[in-house]
C-alpha positions in Angstrom: -48.1 29.2 -19.2 -46.3 26.5 -21.1 -43.6 29.0 -22.2 -43.1 30.1 -18.6 -42.7 26.5 -17.4 -40.3 25.7 -20.2 -38.3 28.9 -19.5 -38.1 28.0 -15.8 -36.9 24.5 -16.5 -34.2 25.7 -19.0 -33.1 28.4 -16.4 -32.8 25.8 -13.6 -30.9 23.4 -15.8 -28.5 26.2 -16.9 -27.9 27.2 -13.2 -27.2 23.6 -12.2 -24.8 23.1 -15.2 -23.0 26.4 -14.4 -22.6 25.5 -10.7 -21.4 22.0 -11.7 -18.6 23.5 -13.8 -17.1 25.3 -10.8 -17.4 22.6 -8.2 -14.1 21.3 -6.7 -13.0 17.8 -7.7 -13.4 15.2 -5.0 -10.6 15.1 -2.4 -8.1 12.4 -2.9 -6.3 10.7 0.0 -2.5 11.4 0.2 -1.4 9.5 3.3 -2.1 5.9 4.4 -1.2 4.1 7.6 -1.5 0.3 7.9 -0.4 -2.8 9.7 0.9 -5.7 7.6 1.5 -9.3 8.4 3.1 -12.0 6.2 3.6 -15.7 6.6 5.8 -18.2 4.7 9.5 -19.0 4.8 10.0 -15.4 6.0 7.3 -14.3 8.5 7.0 -10.6 9.0 4.9 -7.9 10.8 5.2 -4.2 10.1 3.7 -0.8 10.7 3.9 1.4 7.6 3.2 5.0 6.5 2.6 5.6 2.8 2.5 9.0 1.0 1.6 9.9 -2.6 4.5 10.8 -4.8 2.8 11.1 -8.1 -0.4 10.2 -10.0 -1.5 10.5 -13.6 -4.2 13.0 -14.5 -6.6 10.2 -15.1 -6.0 8.8 -11.6 -5.4 5.3 -13.0 -1.7 5.0 -12.0 -0.2 6.1 -8.6 3.3 6.0 -7.2 3.5 5.9 -3.4 6.5 6.1 -1.0 6.6 3.8 2.0 8.5 3.7 5.3 7.9 1.6 8.4 9.2 -0.5 11.1 9.2 -4.3 10.9 10.0 -7.6 12.7 11.1 -10.6 10.6 11.5 -14.3 11.5 13.3 -16.6 9.0 12.2 -20.2 9.1 15.2 -22.6 8.3 14.6 -25.2 5.6 17.3 -27.8 6.5 19.1 -26.8 9.7 19.3 -24.5 12.7 16.9 -22.3 14.6 14.7 -19.4 13.4 16.5 -16.1 12.8 14.7 -13.1 14.2 15.5 -9.5 13.3 13.9 -6.1 13.5 14.5 -3.1 11.3 13.0 -0.6 8.9 11.3 -1.0 5.6 11.5 1.6 2.8 10.2 1.3 -0.7 7.9 2.3 -3.5 4.3 1.1 -4.3 2.8 1.3 -7.7 -1.0 1.2 -7.9 -3.1 0.8 -11.0 -6.9 0.8 -11.2 -9.8 3.1 -10.6 -12.3 3.7 -7.8 -11.9 1.1 -5.0 -10.0 -1.8 -6.5 -6.3 -1.7 -7.3 -3.5 -3.9 -8.5 -0.4 -3.1 -6.5 3.3 -3.8 -6.9 5.7 -3.1 -4.1 9.5 -2.9 -4.2 12.0 -1.8 -1.6 14.3 -3.0 1.2 14.1 -4.4 4.7 17.1 -2.9 6.5 18.1 -5.1 9.4 19.0 -3.0 12.5 19.6 -6.1 14.7 23.1 -7.5 15.3 23.9 -10.3 12.8 22.4 -13.5 14.1 24.8 -16.4 14.5 22.0 -19.0 14.3 21.8 -21.2 11.3 19.7 -19.6 8.6 17.6 -21.1 5.8 20.8 -21.8 3.7 22.8 -22.7 6.8 25.2 -19.7 6.4 24.5 -18.5 9.9 23.6 -14.8 9.1 20.7 -12.7 8.0 21.8 -10.0 5.6 21.7 -6.4 6.7 19.5 -5.6 3.7 16.8 -7.9 2.3 15.0 -6.9 -1.0 11.2 -6.6 -0.9 9.0 -7.5 -3.9 5.2 -8.0 -3.5 2.2 -8.2 -5.9 -1.3 -7.9 -4.6 -4.8 -6.5 -4.5 -5.7 -3.4 -2.6 -9.2 -2.1 -1.6 -9.0 1.7 -1.0 -11.5 4.4 -1.8 -10.0 7.4 -3.6 -11.3 9.9 -1.0 -9.8 7.9 1.9 -10.9 5.5 4.6 -10.3 1.8 5.0 -7.3 0.1 3.4 -7.4 -3.7 2.9 -4.4 -5.4 1.1 -3.7 -9.0 0.2 -0.2 -9.6 -1.2 2.2 -12.3 -2.2 5.9 -11.7 -2.0 9.3 -11.9 -0.4 8.4 -10.8 3.1 5.8 -13.5 3.6 4.4 -15.7 0.8 0.9 -14.5 1.8 0.4 -11.1 3.4 -2.6 -9.2 4.8 -2.8 -5.6 5.7 -5.4 -3.3 7.3 -5.3 0.4 7.8 -6.7 3.8 7.0 -6.0 6.5 4.5 -6.7 10.2 4.8 
């Protein structure tokens, strides 16, 4: 009876091990949609779509592409009124980390589609450039299989920025 019990246990473990080898890896999210708001000398609000461009086999490093629409308001330091503009954002996001917590670095451009503003800007030159570089560093909470995205960043489009969205 002992031999039959031992043989049954070994058989069940072997079947479980064999089935485990052929199971599919967990699904990874490839697209994210989020709203971002930043405050500082440049205030911004944007709606963005991200998509995976590349990842390492270990899933510790990811490169994402980003496009979106944005509104920007520049606060003058010494003279003039606020400068408001709307346009598009495009850039790359680099993520590092595993599971739910990630360090993220964003680079890209805000492309001003508004007419040049003749108000005084933060250096009193009277115009907002047609392209403004974006650089942000931050923390991102996002599960690998998708769901909630929470971001906290510091950078050029708002000294402090917060984002909320979803990935799938």
